[in-house]
Residue frames as qw, qx, qy, qz and C-alpha x, y, z in Angstrom:
[[0.774, -0.141, 0.616, -0.044, 147.07, 134.38, 137.57],
 [0.069, 0.406, -0.735, -0.538, 148.65, 132.56, 134.64],
 [0.739, 0.126, -0.347, -0.563, 146.72, 130.36, 132.23],
 [0.526, 0.145, -0.831, 0.107, 148.39, 127.30, 133.68],
 [0.137, -0.112, 0.669, -0.722, 146.92, 128.14, 137.07],
 [0.654, 0.091, 0.118, -0.741, 143.45, 127.26, 135.78],
 [0.430, 0.174, -0.856, -0.228, 144.20, 123.67, 134.75],
 [0.351, -0.264, -0.891, 0.119, 141.37, 121.52, 136.11],
 [0.005, -0.325, -0.486, 0.811, 139.53, 124.56, 137.50],
 [0.089, 0.633, 0.692, 0.336, 135.94, 125.47, 136.67],
 [0.173, -0.927, -0.188, -0.274, 135.53, 128.47, 139.01],
 [0.619, -0.115, -0.295, 0.718, 138.20, 130.62, 140.61],
 [0.094, -0.927, -0.176, -0.318, 137.71, 133.84, 142.56],
 [0.571, 0.002, -0.341, 0.747, 140.22, 136.09, 144.32],
 [0.128, -0.251, -0.343, 0.896, 138.99, 138.60, 146.90],
 [0.085, -0.451, -0.625, -0.632, 135.61, 138.90, 145.17],
 [0.089, -0.360, -0.529, 0.763, 133.70, 141.69, 146.89],
 [0.052, -0.562, -0.535, -0.629, 130.37, 143.44, 146.38],
 [0.125, -0.360, -0.503, 0.776, 129.33, 146.49, 148.37],
 [0.008, 0.665, 0.558, 0.496, 126.16, 148.56, 148.01],
 [0.318, -0.888, -0.307, 0.130, 125.24, 151.96, 149.35],
 [0.435, 0.625, -0.131, 0.635, 127.19, 155.20, 149.47],
 [0.300, -0.753, 0.213, -0.545, 126.53, 156.82, 152.82],
 [0.590, -0.440, 0.631, -0.246, 126.77, 153.59, 154.83],
 [0.535, 0.376, -0.687, -0.318, 128.19, 150.91, 152.50],
 [0.820, -0.205, 0.435, -0.311, 127.06, 147.36, 153.14],
 [0.061, 0.429, -0.861, -0.265, 129.10, 144.32, 152.08],
 [0.888, 0.106, -0.003, -0.448, 126.99, 141.70, 150.34],
 [0.966, 0.093, -0.085, 0.228, 130.13, 139.67, 149.63],
 [0.228, -0.920, 0.317, -0.021, 133.47, 140.28, 151.29],
 [0.036, -0.679, 0.729, 0.076, 136.76, 138.96, 149.89],
 [0.935, 0.052, 0.267, -0.226, 135.53, 135.61, 148.52],
 [0.098, 0.549, -0.799, -0.225, 138.35, 133.21, 147.61],
 [0.826, 0.111, 0.432, -0.344, 136.74, 130.18, 146.01],
 [0.164, 0.418, -0.796, -0.407, 137.92, 127.32, 143.80],
 [0.840, 0.152, 0.372, -0.364, 135.64, 124.74, 142.20],
 [0.266, -0.333, 0.814, 0.395, 137.41, 121.93, 140.35],
 [0.527, 0.201, -0.514, -0.646, 136.15, 120.55, 137.06],
 [0.598, -0.107, -0.774, -0.178, 133.65, 117.75, 137.61],
 [0.194, -0.089, -0.726, 0.654, 133.13, 118.78, 141.24],
 [0.321, -0.708, -0.512, -0.366, 129.83, 119.46, 143.00],
 [0.268, 0.075, -0.428, 0.860, 130.35, 122.38, 145.38],
 [0.291, -0.720, -0.612, -0.148, 127.61, 123.33, 147.84],
 [0.090, 0.351, -0.244, 0.900, 127.25, 126.79, 149.37],
 [0.431, -0.594, -0.674, 0.086, 125.53, 126.82, 152.75],
 [0.179, 0.040, -0.272, 0.945, 124.52, 129.90, 154.64],
 [0.109, 0.593, 0.647, -0.467, 121.59, 131.68, 156.25],
 [0.320, 0.821, 0.420, 0.219, 119.43, 134.12, 154.30],
 [0.021, 0.995, -0.078, 0.051, 121.43, 137.19, 153.30],
 [0.754, -0.461, 0.307, 0.353, 124.77, 135.39, 153.55],
 [0.059, 0.705, -0.448, -0.546, 125.76, 136.28, 149.96],
 [0.585, 0.057, 0.787, 0.188, 124.92, 133.12, 148.03],
 [0.513, 0.732, 0.446, 0.046, 122.78, 134.73, 145.31],
 [0.043, 0.944, -0.220, -0.242, 125.20, 137.66, 145.06],
 [0.456, -0.422, 0.711, 0.330, 127.98, 135.15, 144.36],
 [0.578, 0.381, 0.692, 0.207, 126.02, 133.67, 141.44],
 [0.318, 0.918, 0.225, -0.068, 125.23, 137.10, 139.97],
 [0.157, -0.838, 0.425, 0.305, 128.88, 138.15, 140.15],
 [0.527, -0.186, 0.766, 0.317, 130.06, 134.94, 138.47],
 [0.493, 0.553, 0.643, 0.194, 127.57, 135.46, 135.65],
 [0.265, 0.062, 0.202, 0.941, 128.44, 139.13, 135.18],
 [0.124, -0.729, -0.615, -0.275, 124.90, 140.20, 136.04],
 [0.276, -0.961, -0.025, 0.003, 126.33, 142.67, 138.57],
 [0.538, 0.626, -0.373, 0.423, 129.82, 144.13, 138.73],
 [0.743, -0.364, -0.381, 0.413, 132.19, 143.44, 141.58],
 [0.198, -0.978, 0.056, -0.016, 133.36, 146.27, 143.82],
 [0.081, -0.737, 0.670, 0.037, 136.75, 144.55, 144.13],
 [0.629, -0.178, 0.757, -0.004, 138.39, 141.25, 143.33],
 [0.384, 0.400, -0.617, -0.559, 138.39, 139.03, 140.25],
 [0.762, 0.053, 0.587, -0.267, 136.71, 135.87, 139.01],
 [0.235, 0.397, -0.738, -0.492, 137.34, 133.35, 136.23],
 [0.855, 0.130, 0.373, -0.336, 135.20, 130.59, 134.71],
 [0.906, 0.232, 0.260, 0.241, 137.31, 127.94, 132.98],
 [0.601, -0.176, 0.182, 0.758, 140.19, 130.42, 132.90],
 [0.165, 0.541, 0.378, 0.733, 138.17, 133.21, 131.23],
 [0.129, -0.122, -0.446, 0.877, 137.82, 136.36, 133.27],
 [0.066, -0.730, -0.677, -0.066, 134.39, 137.55, 134.35],
 [0.657, 0.496, 0.435, -0.365, 132.57, 139.56, 133.11],
 [0.106, 0.464, -0.640, -0.604, 132.72, 138.75, 129.45],
 [0.819, 0.225, -0.126, -0.512, 130.72, 136.88, 126.86],
 [0.589, 0.365, -0.721, 0.014, 133.42, 134.24, 126.51],
 [0.073, -0.259, 0.806, -0.527, 133.33, 133.48, 130.24],
 [0.648, 0.073, 0.395, -0.647, 129.65, 132.45, 129.98],
 [0.648, 0.311, -0.581, -0.383, 130.19, 129.86, 127.24],
 [0.591, 0.011, -0.803, 0.069, 129.20, 126.41, 128.49],
 [0.026, -0.021, -0.660, 0.750, 127.69, 127.86, 131.68],
 [0.352, -0.503, -0.648, -0.451, 124.08, 127.23, 132.68],
 [0.041, -0.113, 0.494, -0.861, 122.16, 129.06, 135.39],
 [0.388, -0.517, -0.714, -0.267, 118.98, 128.11, 137.22],
 [0.108, -0.383, 0.326, -0.857, 117.77, 130.89, 139.55],
 [0.136, 0.114, 0.840, -0.512, 115.61, 130.21, 142.58],
 [0.446, 0.564, 0.499, -0.484, 112.47, 131.60, 140.93],
 [0.118, -0.033, 0.677, 0.726, 111.62, 131.14, 137.24],
 [0.498, 0.418, 0.298, -0.699, 108.44, 132.64, 135.79],
 [0.295, 0.049, 0.871, 0.390, 107.28, 130.05, 133.28],
 [0.438, 0.136, -0.254, -0.852, 104.84, 130.86, 130.46],
 [0.517, 0.028, 0.786, -0.337, 102.14, 128.39, 131.47],
 [0.716, 0.521, 0.127, -0.448, 100.51, 128.47, 128.02],
 [0.416, 0.606, -0.648, -0.202, 103.58, 126.95, 126.33],
 [0.988, -0.092, -0.114, -0.044, 104.24, 123.23, 126.17],
 [0.697, -0.550, 0.333, 0.318, 107.49, 121.77, 127.45],
 [0.702, 0.222, 0.429, 0.523, 108.70, 121.32, 123.87],
 [0.240, 0.867, 0.224, 0.375, 107.76, 124.86, 122.82],
 [0.410, -0.902, 0.124, 0.047, 109.52, 126.32, 125.86],
 [0.713, -0.370, 0.424, 0.418, 112.72, 124.41, 125.15],
 [0.597, 0.463, 0.418, 0.504, 112.66, 125.16, 121.41],
 [0.018, 0.978, 0.114, 0.173, 112.23, 128.87, 122.19],
 [0.475, -0.799, 0.321, 0.183, 115.37, 128.84, 124.32],
 [0.756, -0.005, 0.483, 0.441, 117.22, 126.74, 121.75],
 [0.435, 0.748, 0.294, 0.405, 116.49, 129.43, 119.12],
 [0.211, -0.974, 0.076, -0.035, 117.64, 132.18, 121.49],
 [0.596, -0.596, 0.466, 0.268, 120.95, 130.37, 121.91],
 [0.458, 0.682, -0.434, -0.371, 121.32, 129.71, 118.21],
 [0.589, -0.237, 0.772, 0.027, 121.66, 125.94, 118.60],
 [0.218, 0.338, -0.660, -0.634, 122.16, 124.42, 115.13],
 [0.389, -0.143, -0.867, -0.275, 120.18, 121.18, 115.57],
 [0.373, -0.311, 0.269, -0.832, 117.28, 122.44, 117.66],
 [0.864, -0.158, -0.178, -0.443, 114.99, 119.40, 117.61],
 [0.793, 0.122, -0.540, 0.255, 117.88, 117.07, 118.36],
 [0.162, 0.328, -0.524, 0.769, 119.02, 119.28, 121.25],
 [0.576, -0.292, 0.160, -0.746, 115.52, 119.37, 122.80],
 [0.927, -0.068, -0.281, -0.237, 114.92, 115.62, 122.46],
 [0.664, 0.237, -0.570, 0.422, 118.39, 114.82, 123.77],
 [0.061, -0.363, 0.479, -0.797, 118.00, 117.03, 126.85],
 [0.747, -0.233, 0.072, -0.619, 114.61, 115.50, 127.71],
 [0.914, 0.067, -0.400, -0.022, 115.95, 111.99, 127.19],
 [0.412, 0.384, -0.591, 0.578, 118.94, 112.75, 129.39],
 [0.239, -0.233, 0.520, -0.787, 116.61, 113.55, 132.30],
 [0.054, 0.209, 0.972, -0.091, 114.20, 110.67, 131.69],
 [0.306, 0.479, 0.347, -0.746, 111.45, 112.97, 130.38],
 [0.010, -0.006, -0.772, -0.635, 110.73, 111.39, 127.01],
 [0.133, -0.503, -0.812, -0.264, 107.15, 111.93, 125.91],
 [0.189, -0.675, -0.483, 0.525, 106.59, 115.08, 127.97],
 [0.248, -0.030, 0.277, 0.928, 107.18, 117.60, 125.17],
 [0.165, -0.469, -0.570, -0.655, 103.46, 118.09, 124.54],
 [0.402, -0.636, -0.608, 0.255, 102.53, 118.81, 128.15],
 [0.026, 0.851, 0.072, 0.520, 101.73, 122.42, 129.03],
 [0.343, 0.265, -0.557, 0.709, 103.96, 123.99, 131.66],
 [0.430, -0.360, 0.176, -0.809, 100.87, 125.13, 133.55],
 [0.913, -0.185, -0.157, -0.328, 99.97, 121.48, 134.08],
 [0.703, 0.252, -0.557, 0.363, 103.43, 120.51, 135.36],
 [0.675, -0.675, -0.235, 0.183, 104.37, 120.13, 139.00],
 [0.153, -0.941, 0.296, 0.058, 107.07, 122.30, 140.57],
 [0.649, -0.398, 0.600, 0.244, 109.47, 119.37, 140.44],
 [0.699, 0.412, 0.503, 0.298, 108.80, 118.71, 136.77],
 [0.263, 0.957, 0.039, 0.117, 109.23, 122.39, 135.86],
 [0.409, -0.782, 0.439, 0.166, 112.53, 122.27, 137.72],
 [0.695, -0.077, 0.634, 0.329, 113.66, 119.36, 135.55],
 [0.535, 0.752, 0.335, 0.189, 112.45, 121.19, 132.42],
 [0.017, 0.981, -0.196, 0.002, 114.73, 124.09, 133.34],
 [0.575, -0.501, 0.597, 0.250, 117.61, 121.70, 133.91],
 [0.699, 0.365, 0.543, 0.289, 116.93, 120.37, 130.41],
 [0.284, 0.951, 0.088, 0.083, 117.03, 123.97, 129.16],
 [0.301, -0.841, 0.428, 0.141, 120.42, 124.43, 130.81],
 [0.667, -0.236, 0.664, 0.244, 121.78, 121.16, 129.43],
 [0.699, 0.653, 0.292, 0.004, 120.77, 121.87, 125.82],
 [0.292, 0.920, -0.257, 0.035, 123.81, 124.06, 125.32],
 [0.843, 0.165, -0.378, 0.346, 126.29, 121.34, 126.35],
 [0.314, -0.874, 0.196, -0.316, 126.85, 123.02, 129.70],
 [0.650, 0.233, -0.596, 0.410, 130.14, 122.25, 131.44],
 [0.160, -0.038, -0.582, 0.796, 129.21, 124.24, 134.54],
 [0.322, -0.624, -0.575, -0.420, 125.79, 124.66, 136.15],
 [0.025, 0.138, -0.469, 0.872, 124.93, 127.24, 138.81],
 [0.416, -0.505, -0.710, -0.262, 121.85, 126.32, 140.86],
 [0.074, -0.282, 0.374, -0.881, 120.44, 128.87, 143.31],
 [0.456, 0.003, 0.619, -0.639, 118.21, 127.17, 145.91],
 [0.374, 0.081, -0.742, -0.550, 117.05, 124.42, 143.50],
 [0.212, -0.252, -0.930, 0.165, 115.11, 122.60, 146.25],
 [0.178, 0.150, 0.324, -0.917, 112.96, 125.61, 147.15],
 [0.620, 0.181, 0.027, -0.762, 109.27, 124.66, 146.98],
 [0.544, 0.183, -0.773, -0.270, 109.86, 121.02, 146.04],
 [0.850, -0.354, 0.111, -0.374, 107.97, 118.25, 147.82],
 [0.603, -0.481, 0.633, 0.065, 109.94, 115.21, 149.08],
 [0.815, 0.312, 0.460, 0.162, 109.42, 113.32, 145.80],
 [0.441, 0.885, -0.019, 0.146, 110.61, 116.32, 143.80],
 [0.258, -0.829, 0.495, -0.020, 113.68, 116.62, 146.02],
 [0.765, -0.180, 0.608, 0.113, 114.44, 112.93, 145.50],
 [0.731, 0.581, 0.306, 0.186, 114.15, 113.27, 141.71],
 [0.183, 0.953, -0.214, 0.110, 116.36, 116.37, 141.72],
 [0.511, -0.639, 0.573, 0.050, 118.98, 114.56, 143.79],
 [0.825, 0.140, 0.518, 0.179, 119.01, 111.71, 141.26],
 [0.546, 0.810, 0.105, 0.183, 119.50, 114.20, 138.42],
 [0.089, -0.920, 0.374, -0.073, 122.38, 115.96, 140.20],
 [0.680, -0.395, 0.608, 0.106, 124.09, 112.66, 140.93],
 [0.786, 0.435, 0.391, 0.199, 123.74, 111.72, 137.26],
 [0.331, 0.925, -0.083, 0.168, 125.27, 115.04, 136.16],
 [0.391, -0.768, 0.507, 0.019, 128.15, 114.53, 138.58],
 [0.804, -0.053, 0.564, 0.181, 128.82, 111.11, 137.04],
 [0.646, 0.676, 0.259, 0.242, 128.94, 112.81, 133.64],
 [0.620, -0.057, -0.012, 0.782, 131.69, 115.13, 134.88],
 [0.034, 0.764, 0.258, 0.590, 129.67, 118.36, 134.87],
 [0.275, 0.015, -0.478, 0.834, 130.79, 120.94, 137.42],
 [0.321, -0.712, -0.530, -0.331, 128.00, 122.19, 139.70],
 [0.138, 0.076, -0.457, 0.876, 127.86, 125.08, 142.15],
 [0.388, -0.569, -0.586, -0.427, 124.66, 125.10, 144.16],
 [0.114, -0.228, 0.518, -0.816, 123.22, 126.78, 147.19],
 [0.581, -0.360, -0.634, -0.361, 120.52, 125.19, 149.29],
 [0.434, -0.480, 0.436, -0.625, 118.91, 125.13, 152.71],
 [0.966, -0.071, -0.081, -0.234, 118.27, 121.39, 152.24],
 [0.221, -0.710, 0.668, -0.044, 121.31, 120.25, 154.18],
 [0.777, -0.066, 0.623, -0.070, 120.49, 116.58, 153.72],
 [0.778, 0.606, 0.164, 0.026, 120.50, 116.82, 149.93],
 [0.207, 0.876, -0.429, 0.074, 123.83, 118.66, 149.92],
 [0.498, -0.504, 0.701, -0.085, 125.29, 115.88, 152.04],
 [0.830, 0.201, 0.519, -0.036, 124.12, 113.36, 149.43],
 [0.698, 0.667, 0.200, 0.169, 125.42, 115.07, 146.29],
 [0.100, 0.960, -0.250, 0.075, 128.31, 117.42, 147.17],
 [0.824, 0.176, -0.303, 0.445, 132.02, 116.72, 147.06],
 [0.371, 0.040, -0.300, 0.878, 132.95, 120.01, 148.74],
 [0.217, -0.827, -0.511, -0.085, 131.00, 122.43, 150.92],
 [0.289, 0.228, -0.200, 0.908, 131.58, 126.08, 151.82],
 [0.246, -0.700, -0.617, 0.263, 129.88, 128.05, 154.60],
 [0.161, 0.481, 0.118, 0.854, 128.96, 131.67, 153.93],
 [0.339, -0.700, -0.545, 0.313, 128.10, 134.05, 156.77],
 [0.057, -0.911, -0.109, 0.394, 127.52, 137.78, 156.37],
 [0.504, 0.841, -0.173, -0.095, 129.29, 137.78, 153.02],
 [0.051, -0.689, 0.723, -0.017, 132.38, 135.90, 154.20],
 [0.862, 0.101, -0.488, -0.094, 133.40, 132.33, 153.41],
 [0.473, -0.703, 0.419, -0.327, 134.06, 131.24, 156.99],
 [0.516, -0.330, 0.790, 0.035, 134.97, 127.63, 156.23],
 [0.790, 0.415, -0.239, -0.383, 135.22, 125.22, 153.31],
 [0.239, -0.449, 0.861, 0.023, 136.50, 121.73, 152.74],
 [0.396, 0.032, -0.853, -0.339, 135.90, 118.29, 151.36],
 [0.700, -0.390, -0.133, -0.583, 132.63, 116.94, 152.71],
 [0.875, -0.135, -0.449, 0.121, 134.23, 113.76, 154.05],
 [0.454, 0.175, -0.445, 0.752, 136.79, 115.82, 155.98],
 [0.269, -0.396, 0.115, -0.871, 134.18, 118.19, 157.42],
 [0.807, -0.329, -0.195, -0.449, 132.05, 115.33, 158.72],
 [0.745, 0.076, -0.583, 0.315, 134.98, 113.44, 160.27],
 [0.526, -0.816, -0.012, -0.239, 134.96, 113.72, 164.07],
 [0.244, 0.616, -0.682, 0.309, 138.27, 111.93, 164.66],
 [0.514, -0.286, 0.666, -0.459, 136.54, 109.56, 167.08],
 [0.395, 0.097, -0.868, -0.286, 135.75, 105.85, 166.70],
 [0.712, -0.225, 0.207, -0.632, 132.60, 104.09, 167.88],
 [0.196, 0.160, -0.967, 0.021, 132.93, 100.51, 169.19],
 [0.742, -0.177, 0.035, -0.646, 129.62, 98.67, 169.54],
 [0.237, 0.238, -0.936, 0.108, 129.63, 95.33, 171.31],
 [0.770, -0.371, -0.374, -0.359, 127.39, 92.63, 172.71],
 [0.263, -0.635, 0.596, -0.415, 128.32, 92.34, 176.39],
 [0.276, 0.111, -0.951, 0.084, 129.06, 88.94, 177.96],
 [0.493, -0.482, -0.698, -0.192, 126.35, 87.03, 179.83],
 [0.485, -0.664, -0.371, 0.432, 127.47, 88.74, 183.02],
 [0.285, 0.867, 0.105, 0.394, 127.55, 92.47, 182.13],
 [0.471, -0.867, 0.153, 0.060, 129.56, 93.20, 185.27],
 [0.814, -0.161, 0.323, 0.456, 132.53, 91.55, 183.55],
 [0.471, 0.773, 0.140, 0.402, 132.78, 94.43, 181.08],
 [0.609, -0.284, -0.185, 0.717, 136.01, 96.19, 182.13],
 [0.024, 0.900, 0.077, -0.429, 136.53, 99.92, 182.33],
 [0.653, 0.741, -0.078, 0.136, 138.21, 101.37, 179.21],
 [0.828, -0.197, -0.033, 0.524, 141.99, 100.89, 179.29],
 [0.381, 0.207, 0.080, 0.898, 142.61, 104.46, 178.09],
 [0.000, -0.504, -0.434, 0.746, 141.30, 107.79, 179.44],
 [0.208, 0.338, -0.197, -0.897, 138.72, 109.93, 177.65],
 [0.154, -0.147, -0.890, -0.403, 136.56, 107.05, 176.37],
 [0.518, -0.084, 0.141, -0.840, 132.82, 107.77, 176.55],
 [0.015, -0.036, -0.998, 0.054, 130.96, 104.70, 177.83],
 [0.631, -0.063, -0.045, -0.772, 127.33, 103.86, 177.12],
 [0.274, -0.120, 0.938, -0.173, 126.39, 100.60, 178.85],
 [0.282, -0.180, -0.802, -0.496, 123.93, 98.19, 177.31],
 [0.571, -0.227, 0.184, -0.768, 120.35, 98.39, 178.54],
 [0.405, -0.051, 0.890, -0.203, 118.90, 95.22, 180.07],
 [0.090, -0.130, -0.817, -0.554, 116.98, 93.16, 177.51],
 [0.503, -0.053, 0.095, -0.858, 113.27, 93.92, 177.33],
 [0.685, 0.068, 0.635, -0.350, 110.42, 91.42, 177.61],
 [0.272, -0.007, 0.838, 0.473, 110.19, 88.88, 174.80],
 [0.435, 0.178, -0.230, -0.852, 107.78, 89.64, 171.97],
 [0.299, 0.198, 0.927, -0.106, 104.73, 87.38, 172.00],
 [0.201, -0.080, -0.507, -0.834, 102.46, 87.66, 168.99],
 [0.441, -0.428, -0.697, -0.370, 98.74, 87.77, 169.48],
 [0.242, -0.195, -0.633, 0.709, 98.87, 89.47, 172.90],
 [0.016, 0.763, 0.603, -0.232, 96.01, 91.47, 174.33],
 [0.074, 0.897, 0.079, -0.428, 95.42, 94.66, 172.40],
 [0.255, -0.437, 0.610, 0.610, 97.79, 93.72, 169.59],
 [0.716, 0.564, 0.051, -0.407, 96.69, 93.92, 166.01],
 [0.921, 0.273, 0.144, 0.239, 98.26, 92.03, 163.10],
 [0.636, 0.445, -0.099, 0.622, 101.97, 92.83, 163.01],
 [0.221, -0.853, 0.089, -0.464, 101.67, 95.00, 166.14],
 [0.469, 0.245, -0.680, 0.508, 104.36, 94.81, 168.79],
 [0.485, -0.584, -0.602, 0.247, 103.58, 94.49, 172.49],
 [0.291, -0.590, -0.228, 0.718, 102.93, 97.89, 174.03],
 [0.130, 0.035, 0.433, 0.891, 102.29, 99.42, 170.60],
 [0.358, 0.410, 0.397, -0.739, 99.21, 101.57, 170.44],
 [0.563, 0.525, 0.629, 0.106, 96.60, 100.89, 167.76],
 [0.397, 0.904, 0.139, 0.081, 97.54, 102.84, 164.65],
 [0.287, -0.834, 0.417, 0.222, 101.14, 103.23, 165.80],
 [0.725, 0.571, -0.379, -0.066, 103.66, 102.27, 163.14],
 [0.931, -0.197, -0.077, 0.298, 106.26, 99.59, 163.86],
 [0.625, 0.125, -0.082, 0.766, 109.40, 101.26, 165.15],
 [0.066, -0.676, -0.097, -0.727, 107.45, 104.38, 166.14],
 [0.237, -0.009, -0.683, 0.691, 107.95, 105.50, 169.71],
 [0.162, -0.718, -0.668, 0.105, 104.93, 106.19, 171.92],
 [0.129, -0.817, -0.168, 0.537, 104.03, 109.85, 171.68],
 [0.222, -0.283, 0.518, 0.776, 105.65, 110.17, 168.24],
 [0.552, 0.503, 0.125, -0.653, 103.32, 111.55, 165.61],
 [0.780, 0.293, 0.530, 0.159, 102.48, 109.31, 162.64],
 [0.560, 0.800, 0.099, 0.191, 104.45, 110.22, 159.53],
 [0.180, -0.909, 0.377, 0.022, 107.54, 111.27, 161.45],
 [0.711, 0.411, -0.562, 0.094, 109.23, 107.94, 160.80],
 [0.844, -0.372, -0.324, 0.209, 110.96, 105.75, 163.36],
 [0.275, -0.930, 0.243, -0.029, 113.08, 107.48, 165.96],
 [0.410, 0.613, -0.661, 0.140, 116.84, 106.86, 165.85],
 [0.926, -0.291, -0.240, -0.011, 117.75, 103.56, 167.51],
 [0.155, -0.823, 0.503, -0.215, 120.34, 104.02, 170.24],
 [0.415, 0.327, -0.841, 0.120, 122.88, 101.35, 171.15],
 [0.268, -0.118, 0.746, -0.598, 121.12, 100.84, 174.49],
 [0.746, 0.206, 0.165, -0.611, 117.85, 99.94, 172.77],
 [0.732, 0.389, -0.526, -0.192, 119.64, 97.39, 170.66],
 [0.911, -0.408, 0.054, 0.004, 121.00, 95.78, 173.81],
 [0.769, 0.353, -0.150, 0.511, 124.51, 96.76, 172.78],
 [0.478, -0.720, -0.040, 0.502, 127.20, 98.52, 174.73],
 [0.513, 0.776, 0.090, 0.355, 129.08, 101.38, 173.13],
 [0.547, -0.559, 0.045, 0.621, 132.48, 103.00, 173.64],
 [0.420, 0.891, 0.070, 0.160, 133.36, 106.24, 171.87],
 [0.766, -0.304, 0.091, 0.559, 137.15, 106.38, 171.59],
 [0.147, 0.961, -0.012, -0.235, 138.73, 109.81, 170.92],
 [0.134, -0.715, 0.624, 0.286, 142.25, 108.57, 170.15],
 [0.823, 0.373, -0.335, -0.268, 142.76, 106.29, 167.10],
 [0.333, 0.449, -0.793, 0.242, 145.76, 104.70, 168.84],
 [0.349, -0.180, 0.714, -0.579, 143.48, 103.57, 171.68],
 [0.786, 0.122, -0.167, -0.583, 141.02, 101.65, 169.47],
 [0.661, 0.238, -0.711, 0.006, 143.10, 98.46, 169.37],
 [0.127, 0.137, -0.797, 0.575, 143.64, 98.23, 173.14],
 [0.521, 0.013, 0.310, -0.795, 139.94, 98.95, 173.75],
 [0.809, 0.165, -0.367, -0.428, 138.83, 96.19, 171.37],
 [0.525, 0.224, -0.791, 0.221, 141.32, 93.74, 172.90],
 [0.134, -0.140, 0.663, -0.723, 140.09, 94.56, 176.41],
 [0.694, 0.067, 0.111, -0.708, 136.47, 93.89, 175.45],
 [0.780, 0.226, -0.540, -0.222, 137.25, 90.63, 173.65],
 [0.320, 0.234, -0.818, 0.417, 139.26, 89.35, 176.61],
 [0.331, -0.039, 0.559, -0.759, 136.25, 90.04, 178.83],
 [0.280, 0.270, 0.921, 0.004, 134.04, 87.88, 176.59],
 [0.379, 0.645, 0.200, -0.633, 132.25, 90.67, 174.73],
 [0.605, 0.352, 0.606, 0.378, 131.38, 90.18, 171.06],
 [0.068, -0.423, 0.175, 0.887, 132.45, 93.10, 168.87],
 [0.516, 0.632, 0.562, -0.135, 129.59, 94.09, 166.56],
 [0.526, 0.734, 0.169, 0.394, 131.19, 96.99, 164.69],
 [0.464, -0.526, 0.014, 0.713, 134.05, 99.46, 164.83],
 [0.387, 0.698, 0.427, 0.425, 133.23, 102.56, 162.79],
 [0.260, 0.096, -0.091, 0.957, 134.42, 106.17, 162.50],
 [0.003, 0.703, 0.585, -0.404, 132.03, 108.56, 164.22],
 [0.249, 0.312, 0.381, 0.834, 130.79, 111.19, 161.77],
 [0.136, 0.380, 0.327, -0.854, 129.06, 114.50, 162.34],
 [0.405, 0.681, 0.605, 0.084, 125.93, 115.36, 160.39],
 [0.344, 0.362, 0.221, 0.838, 126.31, 118.24, 157.92],
 [0.289, -0.806, -0.318, -0.408, 123.55, 120.07, 159.78],
 [0.687, -0.657, -0.130, 0.282, 125.57, 119.85, 163.01],
 [0.601, -0.040, 0.147, 0.784, 128.69, 121.16, 161.26],
 [0.099, 0.608, 0.340, 0.710, 126.69, 124.02, 159.71],
 [0.463, -0.825, -0.278, -0.165, 125.17, 124.99, 163.06],
 [0.716, -0.503, -0.030, 0.484, 128.57, 124.93, 164.76],
 [0.510, 0.149, 0.232, 0.815, 130.38, 126.89, 162.04],
 [0.036, -0.681, -0.320, -0.657, 127.71, 129.59, 161.69],
 [0.578, -0.774, -0.258, 0.006, 127.31, 129.82, 165.47],
 [0.684, -0.337, 0.022, 0.646, 131.06, 130.34, 165.90],
 [0.330, 0.355, 0.285, 0.827, 131.06, 132.99, 163.16],
 [0.264, -0.801, -0.339, -0.418, 128.24, 134.86, 164.90],
 [0.667, -0.668, -0.154, 0.291, 130.15, 134.82, 168.19],
 [0.591, -0.080, 0.149, 0.789, 133.26, 136.22, 166.51],
 [0.118, 0.528, 0.356, 0.762, 131.22, 138.90, 164.74],
 [0.024, -0.112, -0.513, 0.851, 129.61, 139.82, 168.05]]
């Protein structure tokens, strides 16, 4: 590739392959073609053993490729120059618990030969909202806080690219939320990020692009918005007073979910109801929690039928207008017309399932 080919590119690989074993070689990574643009957050999804960690090690020059090539900011891997401005956070970091946060960061600043060490440490902590934590011992820090300390370590060297291998592993929900905030902040600052994670929900919140690895192969990749797009449109509507007046869809292929009949009116102070408790709600049951649902699970998804709304799922964009017009003419009130989107988890399950079927 020519130098001009790398304009705006943080990571580029061509046919990157890693095999191990001599008698019966096994492919840990097989012909990876990957491009991560500058300022982009790219998420790698895949089951255990898919090749995510191997990808990171190859990009950092920690192991040598069997075949293929890789470049970081146009500099070929491996090579000292290719690692300039690159930070890496592995899944497991063994922290010296006896050191304070400040001592740990100053140690790494000295290793990297940073000229203004104290300024670099204070700036990295301030950047992550961790002012005043320099005197705390790492052994007294939570997993989430140690994770942020290591992000500060990475950022001290003015990193332009950060590689994060399973950064959510072992974090509680609060730690995951804090990490997501940090990643969104880094994205706003234009830092390129390549991360792998099993936390599909977090990837959906922070990634611009997602790739799916399966048995060492990149089986699919694309912009997140494109991957989640179903091509269908959901029309939700309040039916007229006489629901029988709702017409059949004017075009074929429309999935119809009729509105459920309205439930009994809520009357406060009924028998067996506590303060703020809905009729039929068991004592100790949270508002919005379905009977039989365990506390702490959160409210179950509300379906259009429970809202008293009808719903049409239209597969053809050209049919949306005629469907809306048909409902309005029948006296229905249109509540919303929105694109139907897949969840990232559903896309992941479908892509990996298809890859397994092809592989046999």
